[in-house]
KOLSE-368262 format. One record per residue (C-alpha): x, z, y; residue in three letters; residue number from 1. Coordinates in steps of 0.5 Angstrom, whole numbers. Layout:
KOLSE-368262
+-------+-------+-------+-----+-----+
:    c1 :    c3 :    c2 :  aa :   i :
+-------+-------+-------+-----+-----+
:     X :     Z :     Y : ala : NUM :
...
+-------+-------+-------+-----+-----+
This chain:
KOLSE-368262
+-------+-------+-------+-----+-----+
:    c1 :    c3 :    c2 :  aa :   i :
+-------+-------+-------+-----+-----+
:    14 :  -187 :    76 : met :   1 :
:    12 :  -184 :    82 : ala :   2 :
:     8 :  -177 :    83 : val :   3 :
:     4 :  -176 :    89 : asp :   4 :
:     1 :  -170 :    90 : ala :   5 :
:    -3 :  -168 :    95 : val :   6 :
:    -4 :  -176 :    98 : asn :   7 :
:   -12 :  -175 :    99 : ser :   8 :
:   -10 :  -179 :   106 : tyr :   9 :
:    -8 :  -185 :   103 : asn :  10 :
:   -13 :  -186 :    98 : asn :  11 :
:   -19 :  -184 :   102 : asn :  12 :
:   -17 :  -183 :   109 : asn :  13 :
:   -20 :  -176 :   109 : thr :  14 :
:   -23 :  -171 :   105 : cys :  15 :
:   -30 :  -170 :   108 : leu :  16 :
:   -34 :  -175 :   104 : val :  17 :
:   -31 :  -171 :    97 : pro :  18 :
:   -33 :  -164 :   101 : met :  19 :
:   -39 :  -167 :   103 : ala :  20 :
:   -41 :  -169 :    96 : lys :  21 :
:   -38 :  -162 :    93 : gly :  22 :
:   -43 :  -158 :    99 : ala :  23 :
:   -49 :  -162 :    97 : ala :  24 :
:   -48 :  -161 :    90 : val :  25 :
:   -46 :  -154 :    91 : gly :  26 :
:   -53 :  -153 :    96 : ala :  27 :
:   -57 :  -155 :    90 : ala :  28 :
:   -54 :  -150 :    85 : ile :  29 :
:   -55 :  -145 :    90 : gly :  30 :
:   -62 :  -147 :    91 : trp :  31 :
:   -63 :  -147 :    83 : ala :  32 :
:   -59 :  -141 :    83 : leu :  33 :
:   -65 :  -137 :    87 : lys :  34 :
:   -70 :  -138 :    82 : tyr :  35 :
:   -65 :  -138 :    76 : gly :  36 :
:   -62 :  -131 :    77 : tyr :  37 :
:   -65 :  -126 :    75 : pro :  38 :
:   -68 :  -120 :    78 : leu :  39 :
:   -63 :  -114 :    80 : asn :  40 :
:   -64 :  -107 :    80 : asn :  41 :
:   -66 :  -107 :    88 : asp :  42 :
:   -71 :  -112 :    87 : glu :  43 :
:   -74 :  -108 :    81 : lys :  44 :
:   -75 :  -102 :    85 : thr :  45 :
:   -78 :  -104 :    91 : thr :  46 :
:   -85 :  -101 :    92 : lys :  47 :
:   -89 :  -107 :    91 : glu :  48 :
:   -85 :  -109 :    85 : tyr :  49 :
:   -87 :  -102 :    82 : ile :  50 :
:   -94 :  -102 :    84 : his :  51 :
:   -95 :  -109 :    81 : ser :  52 :
:   -92 :  -108 :    75 : met :  53 :
:   -96 :  -101 :    74 : asn :  54 :
:  -102 :  -105 :    76 : glu :  55 :
:  -100 :  -110 :    70 : ile :  56 :
:   -99 :  -105 :    65 : lys :  57 :
:  -106 :  -102 :    66 : arg :  58 :
:  -110 :  -108 :    66 : asn :  59 :
:  -107 :  -110 :    60 : lys :  60 :
:  -108 :  -103 :    56 : glu :  61 :
:  -116 :  -102 :    59 : ser :  62 :
:  -122 :  -106 :    60 : phe :  63 :
:  -120 :  -111 :    65 : ser :  64 :
:  -122 :  -118 :    67 : pro :  65 :
:  -118 :  -121 :    61 : trp :  66 :
:  -122 :  -116 :    56 : thr :  67 :
:  -128 :  -119 :    59 : arg :  68 :
:  -127 :  -125 :    59 : ser :  69 :
:  -125 :  -124 :    51 : tyr :  70 :
:  -132 :  -121 :    50 : ile :  71 :
:  -135 :  -127 :    53 : asp :  72 :
:  -132 :  -132 :    50 : glu :  73 :
:  -135 :  -129 :    43 : ile :  74 :
:  -142 :  -127 :    46 : asn :  75 :
:  -142 :  -135 :    47 : leu :  76 :
:  -143 :  -136 :    39 : lys :  77 :
:  -150 :  -136 :    37 : lys :  78 :
:  -149 :  -133 :    31 : glu :  79 :
:  -144 :  -128 :    31 : lys :  80 :
:  -141 :  -124 :    25 : ser :  81 :
:  -143 :  -116 :    23 : leu :  82 :
:  -135 :  -115 :    26 : ala :  83 :
:  -135 :  -119 :    32 : glu :  84 :
:  -143 :  -116 :    34 : asp :  85 :
:  -140 :  -109 :    33 : val :  86 :
:  -133 :  -111 :    37 : phe :  87 :
:  -138 :  -113 :    42 : val :  88 :
:  -142 :  -107 :    42 : ser :  89 :
:  -135 :  -102 :    42 : thr :  90 :
:  -134 :  -104 :    49 : tyr :  91 :
:  -141 :  -104 :    52 : asp :  92 :
:  -141 :   -99 :    58 : gly :  93 :
:  -134 :   -99 :    60 : leu :  94 :
:  -133 :  -100 :    66 : lys :  95 :
:  -126 :  -104 :    69 : thr :  96 :
:  -120 :   -99 :    69 : gly :  97 :
:  -123 :   -95 :    63 : glu :  98 :
:  -119 :   -95 :    56 : lys :  99 :
:  -123 :   -96 :    50 : ile : 100 :
:  -121 :   -89 :    47 : gly : 101 :
:  -119 :   -88 :    40 : lys : 102 :
:  -125 :   -86 :    38 : asp : 103 :
:  -129 :   -92 :    40 : arg : 104 :
:  -125 :   -96 :    35 : ile : 105 :
:  -126 :   -90 :    30 : leu : 106 :
:  -133 :   -91 :    31 : lys : 107 :
:  -133 :   -99 :    30 : ala : 108 :
:  -130 :   -98 :    24 : phe : 109 :
:  -134 :   -92 :    21 : arg : 110 :
:  -140 :   -97 :    22 : ile : 111 :
:  -137 :  -102 :    20 : ile : 112 :
:  -135 :   -98 :    13 : asn : 113 :
:  -143 :   -96 :    13 : glu : 114 :
:  -146 :  -103 :    13 : lys : 115 :
:  -141 :  -108 :    10 : asn : 116 :
:  -134 :  -106 :     8 : pro : 117 :
:  -132 :  -112 :     7 : glu : 118 :
:  -132 :  -114 :    14 : ser : 119 :
:  -126 :  -109 :    16 : ala : 120 :
:  -121 :  -114 :    16 : pro : 121 :
:  -124 :  -118 :    21 : glu : 122 :
:  -126 :  -112 :    26 : leu : 123 :
:  -119 :  -111 :    25 : ser : 124 :
:  -117 :  -118 :    27 : arg : 125 :
:  -121 :  -118 :    33 : leu : 126 :
:  -118 :  -112 :    36 : phe : 127 :
:  -111 :  -115 :    34 : his : 128 :
:  -113 :  -121 :    37 : asp : 129 :
:  -116 :  -118 :    44 : ala : 130 :
:  -109 :  -114 :    44 : lys : 131 :
:  -105 :  -120 :    44 : phe : 132 :
:  -109 :  -124 :    49 : gln : 133 :
:  -109 :  -118 :    53 : ala : 134 :
:  -101 :  -118 :    52 : glu : 135 :
:  -100 :  -125 :    53 : lys : 136 :
:  -104 :  -125 :    59 : ile : 137 :
:  -100 :  -119 :    62 : ala : 138 :
:   -93 :  -123 :    60 : lys : 139 :
:   -96 :  -129 :    64 : lys : 140 :
:   -97 :  -125 :    70 : ala : 141 :
:   -91 :  -121 :    70 : val : 142 :
:   -87 :  -128 :    69 : asp : 143 :
:   -91 :  -130 :    75 : ala : 144 :
:   -90 :  -124 :    79 : tyr : 145 :
:   -82 :  -124 :    78 : lys : 146 :
:   -83 :  -132 :    81 : leu : 147 :
:   -86 :  -130 :    87 : ala : 148 :
:   -81 :  -124 :    88 : thr : 149 :
:   -76 :  -129 :    87 : lys : 150 :
:   -79 :  -133 :    92 : his : 151 :
:   -79 :  -128 :    98 : phe : 152 :
:   -70 :  -129 :    96 : arg : 153 :
:   -66 :  -132 :   103 : pro : 154 :
:   -66 :  -139 :   101 : thr : 155 :
:   -61 :  -140 :   106 : gly : 156 :
:   -56 :  -135 :   103 : phe : 157 :
:   -57 :  -139 :    97 : phe : 158 :
:   -56 :  -146 :   100 : val : 159 :
:   -51 :  -144 :   104 : val : 160 :
:   -47 :  -140 :    99 : thr : 161 :
:   -47 :  -146 :    94 : gly : 162 :
:   -45 :  -151 :   100 : ala : 163 :
:   -39 :  -147 :   101 : val : 164 :
:   -37 :  -147 :    95 : val : 165 :
:   -38 :  -153 :    93 : gly : 166 :
:   -34 :  -155 :    99 : ala : 167 :
:   -29 :  -151 :    97 : thr : 168 :
:   -28 :  -153 :    90 : val : 169 :
:   -28 :  -161 :    92 : ala : 170 :
:   -23 :  -159 :    97 : leu : 171 :
:   -18 :  -156 :    92 : leu : 172 :
:   -20 :  -161 :    87 : his : 173 :
:   -18 :  -167 :    92 : asp : 174 :
:   -12 :  -163 :    94 : val : 175 :
:    -9 :  -162 :    88 : met : 176 :
:   -11 :  -168 :    84 : lys : 177 :
:    -5 :  -172 :    83 : thr : 178 :
:    -4 :  -180 :    83 : asp : 179 :
:     0 :  -183 :    78 : val : 180 :
:     4 :  -190 :    81 : lys : 181 :
:     8 :  -195 :    76 : asn : 182 :
+-------+-------+-------+-----+-----+
């Protein structure tokens, strides 16, 4: 049995084919890594990123189009319960960007407790649902902004680096493989 190390010339006539395949696979992995790699501190400390995250947080914690759509959903009902009616009236007069405030929420619960105390859990559920919906939409907005930030990364860097690493690994694999002959 004879072992021929570094004998890819006789088998393939060249090492370019494995290197090209490795470069192609590496470039594809590099492109995927552009979007798969999490944001780094440099990307998170830009003015645009900080401003956008603060804006999303402000929209989540205040009266916003997200809240308006939730209230409109309740208003579409022909007959609203007492809790739904009080919940909608809690947001009356608020302008975009204003916070609802604890005093308005406590006032809503006082009204419910005076008129029909059994409706208090439903009112609580409505406030929790509104908060949950705002958090869910805010998470989608954060994810979308992070994806957009990743989109601005230089594609060439990731693709070329992946291609070079892939070609190097393929070359090393081709050089290091041994053929066992009987």
